[in-house]
C-alpha positions as a Markdown table, in Angstrom:
| # | Residue | x | y | z |
|---|---|---|---|---|
| 1 | Gln | 0.1 | 19.8 | 6.7 |
| 2 | Val | -0.6 | 16.2 | 6.0 |
| 3 | Gln | 1.9 | 14.3 | 3.9 |
| 4 | Leu | 2.1 | 10.7 | 2.8 |
| 5 | Val | 5.3 | 9.4 | 1.1 |
| 6 | Glu | 5.4 | 6.0 | -0.4 |
| 7 | Ser | 8.6 | 4.1 | -1.1 |
| 8 | Gly | 9.8 | 0.6 | -1.9 |
| 9 | Gly | 8.6 | 0.0 | -5.3 |
| 10 | Gly | 10.6 | -1.4 | -8.1 |
| 11 | Leu | 11.0 | -4.2 | -10.6 |
| 12 | Val | 10.6 | -7.7 | -9.4 |
| 13 | Gln | 10.3 | -11.1 | -11.0 |
| 14 | Pro | 7.1 | -13.1 | -10.8 |
| 15 | Gly | 7.0 | -15.0 | -7.5 |
| 16 | Gly | 9.1 | -12.4 | -5.8 |
| 17 | Ser | 8.4 | -10.0 | -2.9 |
| 18 | Leu | 8.4 | -6.3 | -2.2 |
| 19 | Lys | 7.6 | -4.3 | 0.9 |
| 20 | Leu | 6.2 | -0.8 | 0.4 |
| 21 | Ser | 6.3 | 1.8 | 3.0 |
| 22 | Cys | 4.1 | 4.9 | 3.5 |
| 23 | Ala | 5.6 | 7.5 | 5.9 |
| 24 | Val | 3.0 | 9.8 | 7.3 |
| 25 | Ser | 3.3 | 13.3 | 8.8 |
| 26 | Gly | 0.7 | 15.7 | 10.0 |
| 27 | Ile | -1.7 | 13.1 | 11.4 |
| 28 | Ser | -1.3 | 10.0 | 13.5 |
| 29 | Ile | -2.0 | 6.7 | 11.8 |
| 30 | Ser | -3.4 | 5.4 | 15.1 |
| 31 | Asp | -6.3 | 7.9 | 14.7 |
| 32 | Val | -7.4 | 7.3 | 11.2 |
| 33 | Asp | -8.2 | 4.6 | 8.6 |
| 34 | Met | -5.2 | 4.0 | 6.4 |
| 35 | Ala | -5.4 | 2.2 | 3.1 |
| 36 | Trp | -3.4 | 1.0 | 0.0 |
| 37 | Tyr | -4.7 | 1.4 | -3.5 |
| 38 | Arg | -3.2 | 0.5 | -6.8 |
| 39 | Gln | -3.8 | 1.6 | -10.4 |
| 40 | Pro | -2.7 | -0.8 | -13.1 |
| 41 | Pro | -1.8 | 0.6 | -16.6 |
| 42 | Gly | -4.9 | 1.7 | -18.4 |
| 43 | Lys | -7.2 | 0.7 | -15.5 |
| 44 | Gln | -9.0 | 2.3 | -12.7 |
| 45 | Arg | -7.6 | 2.8 | -9.2 |
| 46 | Glu | -8.6 | -0.1 | -6.9 |
| 47 | Trp | -8.5 | -0.7 | -3.2 |
| 48 | Val | -5.9 | -3.2 | -2.1 |
| 49 | Gly | -6.2 | -3.2 | 1.7 |
| 50 | Gly | -6.1 | -1.2 | 4.8 |
| 51 | Val | -5.7 | -0.9 | 8.5 |
| 52 | Arg | -8.1 | 0.8 | 11.0 |
| 53 | Pro | -7.3 | 2.5 | 14.3 |
| 54 | Thr | -8.6 | -0.6 | 16.1 |
| 55 | Gly | -5.8 | -2.6 | 14.4 |
| 56 | Ala | -8.3 | -4.4 | 12.2 |
| 57 | Leu | -6.7 | -5.4 | 8.9 |
| 58 | Leu | -8.7 | -5.7 | 5.6 |
| 59 | His | -7.5 | -7.1 | 2.2 |
| 60 | Ala | -9.1 | -7.3 | -1.2 |
| 61 | Asp | -9.9 | -10.8 | -2.4 |
| 62 | Ser | -7.5 | -10.5 | -5.2 |
| 63 | Val | -4.5 | -10.1 | -2.9 |
| 64 | Arg | -5.7 | -11.9 | 0.3 |
| 65 | Gly | -3.1 | -14.5 | 1.3 |
| 66 | Arg | -0.3 | -12.8 | -0.7 |
| 67 | Phe | -0.4 | -9.2 | 0.6 |
| 68 | Thr | -0.4 | -8.0 | 4.2 |
| 69 | Val | -1.0 | -4.5 | 5.4 |
| 70 | Ser | 0.5 | -3.4 | 8.7 |
| 71 | Gly | 1.2 | -0.3 | 10.7 |
| 72 | Asp | 3.9 | 0.9 | 13.0 |
| 73 | Asn | 2.5 | 3.6 | 15.3 |
| 74 | Ala | 5.9 | 4.6 | 16.7 |
| 75 | Lys | 7.2 | 5.3 | 13.2 |
| 76 | Asn | 3.8 | 6.6 | 12.0 |
| 77 | Thr | 4.3 | 4.4 | 8.9 |
| 78 | Val | 2.1 | 1.9 | 7.1 |
| 79 | Tyr | 3.5 | -1.0 | 5.2 |
| 80 | Leu | 2.3 | -3.3 | 2.4 |
| 81 | Gln | 4.2 | -6.6 | 2.3 |
| 82 | Met | 3.7 | -8.2 | -1.1 |
| 83 | Asn | 4.6 | -11.9 | -1.6 |
| 84 | Ser | 4.1 | -14.3 | -4.6 |
| 85 | Leu | 3.9 | -11.3 | -6.9 |
| 86 | Lys | 2.2 | -11.8 | -10.4 |
| 87 | Pro | 2.5 | -9.7 | -13.5 |
| 88 | Glu | -1.0 | -8.5 | -13.0 |
| 89 | Asp | 0.1 | -6.9 | -9.7 |
| 90 | Thr | 2.0 | -4.4 | -11.9 |
| 91 | Ala | 0.6 | -0.9 | -10.9 |
| 92 | Val | 1.3 | 2.4 | -9.3 |
| 93 | Tyr | 0.6 | 1.8 | -5.6 |
| 94 | Tyr | -0.8 | 4.6 | -3.5 |
| 95 | Cys | -1.2 | 5.2 | 0.2 |
| 96 | Arg | -4.4 | 7.0 | 1.5 |
| 97 | Ala | -5.5 | 8.4 | 4.8 |
| 98 | Thr | -9.0 | 9.2 | 5.9 |
| 99 | Gly | -9.9 | 12.6 | 4.6 |
| 100 | Ser | -8.7 | 11.9 | 1.1 |
| 101 | Phe | -5.0 | 12.4 | 1.7 |
| 102 | Trp | -3.0 | 10.6 | -0.9 |
| 103 | Gly | 0.7 | 10.0 | -1.5 |
| 104 | Gln | 2.4 | 10.4 | -4.8 |
| 105 | Gly | 2.5 | 6.7 | -5.6 |
| 106 | Thr | 5.3 | 4.2 | -6.2 |
| 107 | Gln | 5.6 | 2.0 | -9.2 |
| 108 | Val | 5.6 | -1.8 | -8.9 |
| 109 | Thr | 6.5 | -3.8 | -12.0 |
| 110 | Val | 6.4 | -7.5 | -12.0 |
| 111 | Ser | 8.1 | -9.0 | -15.0 |
| 112 | Ser | 10.7 | -11.6 | -16.0 |
């Protein structure tokens, strides 16, 4: 059974940082594409970035230079480091594995 469990969300002030984690079980992150998505209030879910089995990292234009995706194969966990957060980054953040496996999401709120 494949499970993805996100954690690390919360309330942060503009300009602050958060690091999200996605703990994976049932599959190895070194064998599949892993990605982060987010869904802002009232908007569609959008791709944020991802990591491939090759180690290649990809990031959406809207977050490039501020967010970094990474993976720890030993812990079978994927991370999303978010710096210089803006109010428009407020969203529920989801982890996804190839095969349409999704986590339950974690709320990130950027507000003063």
